[in-house]
C-alpha positions in Angstrom: 0.0 0.0 0.0 1.5 3.5 -1.0 2.6 5.7 1.6 -0.9 8.3 0.9 -2.8 5.3 1.8 -1.1 4.9 5.3 -1.0 7.7 6.5 -4.9 7.7 5.7 -5.7 4.4 7.0 -3.7 5.8 10.8 -6.7 8.4 9.8 -4.1 10.8 9.7 -5.3 12.4 6.1 -8.8 12.3 4.4 -9.0 10.5 0.7 -11.2 11.0 -1.9 -12.5 9.4 -5.3 -15.6 9.4 -6.9 -17.0 6.2 -9.5 -14.8 8.4 -12.1 -12.0 8.8 -10.0 -11.9 4.9 -9.4 -12.5 4.3 -12.8 -10.1 6.0 -14.4 -7.5 4.4 -11.9 -8.0 1.2 -13.2 -7.8 2.2 -16.3 -4.2 3.8 -15.4 -2.5 1.1 -13.6 -3.0 -1.1 -16.6 -1.4 0.5 -18.4 1.6 -1.2 -20.3 4.1 1.9 -19.1 2.9 0.9 -15.6 2.0 -2.2 -15.2 0.1 -3.6 -12.8 -1.4 -7.1 -12.6 -4.7 -7.6 -12.8 -4.5 -9.0 -8.9 -2.0 -5.9 -7.9 -4.4 -4.3 -9.7 -7.5 -4.9 -7.5 -5.7 -5.6 -4.6 -4.9 -1.8 -4.5 -8.5 -0.5 -6.1 -10.3 -2.5 -2.4 -7.3 -0.4 -0.6 -8.0 2.5 -1.5 -12.2 2.1 -0.6 -10.7 1.2 3.2 -9.8 4.3 3.6 -11.4 6.6 1.2 -14.8 8.5 0.9 -16.7 8.1 -2.1 -18.2 11.2 -3.2 -20.9 12.3 -6.2 -19.7 16.1 -8.5 -22.1 17.7 -8.6 -21.2 20.6 -10.7 -20.1 20.9 -14.2 -16.2 21.5 -15.5 -15.2 22.7 -18.3 -11.7 23.7 -17.6 -9.0 21.2 -19.8 -9.9 21.1 -23.3 -6.9 18.8 -24.2 -8.2 16.3 -21.8 -11.5 16.3 -21.5 -12.0 13.8 -19.0 -9.9 15.0 -16.3 -12.8 17.3 -16.1 -14.6 14.6 -14.3 -11.0 15.4 -11.8 -11.6 18.2 -10.9 -15.2 18.0 -10.2 -13.8 15.4 -7.4 -11.8 17.4 -5.9 -14.5 20.4 -5.9 -17.5 17.3 -4.6 -14.8 17.0 -1.3 -13.8 20.9 -0.9 -10.4 19.7 -1.0 -7.8 21.4 0.0 -5.2 20.0 -2.5 -5.6 17.6 -5.3 -2.9 15.2 -5.9 -2.7 14.0 -9.5 0.1 11.9 -11.4 -1.2 13.9 -14.6 1.9 15.5 -15.5 0.6 17.3 -18.3 -3.2 18.4 -18.4 -4.1 18.9 -15.0 -0.6 19.0 -12.4 0.5 22.3 -14.6 -2.8 24.2 -13.4 -1.4 24.6 -9.8 -4.0 25.7 -8.1 -7.8 25.7 -9.2 -11.2 27.0 -7.2 -8.1 27.5 -4.7 -7.5 23.4 -4.4 -3.7 23.8 -3.8 -2.3 20.4 -7.2 0.7 18.3 -6.1 1.6 15.6 -7.4 2.6 12.1 -4.9 6.2 13.5 -4.0 5.4 17.2 -3.7 2.6 16.5 -1.4 4.4 14.5 0.4 7.2 16.2 0.3 5.4 19.5 1.8 2.3 18.1 4.6 5.4 14.8 5.9 8.4 15.0 4.6 10.8 12.6 5.6 12.0 13.0 9.2 
């Protein structure tokens, strides 16, 4: 289990996902570049579901034109009233830096800023 999920399991932070985020994560983990085996994908998704709160976004967002489905990620962050959106999407989401007051960081940036190594 990744460090962010461990922190969530310990109650040190809250994680929010939407059904789309779960679907997108499953799709991304299955890519050859990432290379997760089907069993590892299921294990990761189950671990995430155990610690995450599922939100149902109500607000439609149309900020990212280059890859429209990424707007669903922003919608999830809004529905969660998130302080930080953690993403590995370096092409379309991370470059925004902030969205509606929500800080956008990579997992590494997030951990370094909020849970630095001791």
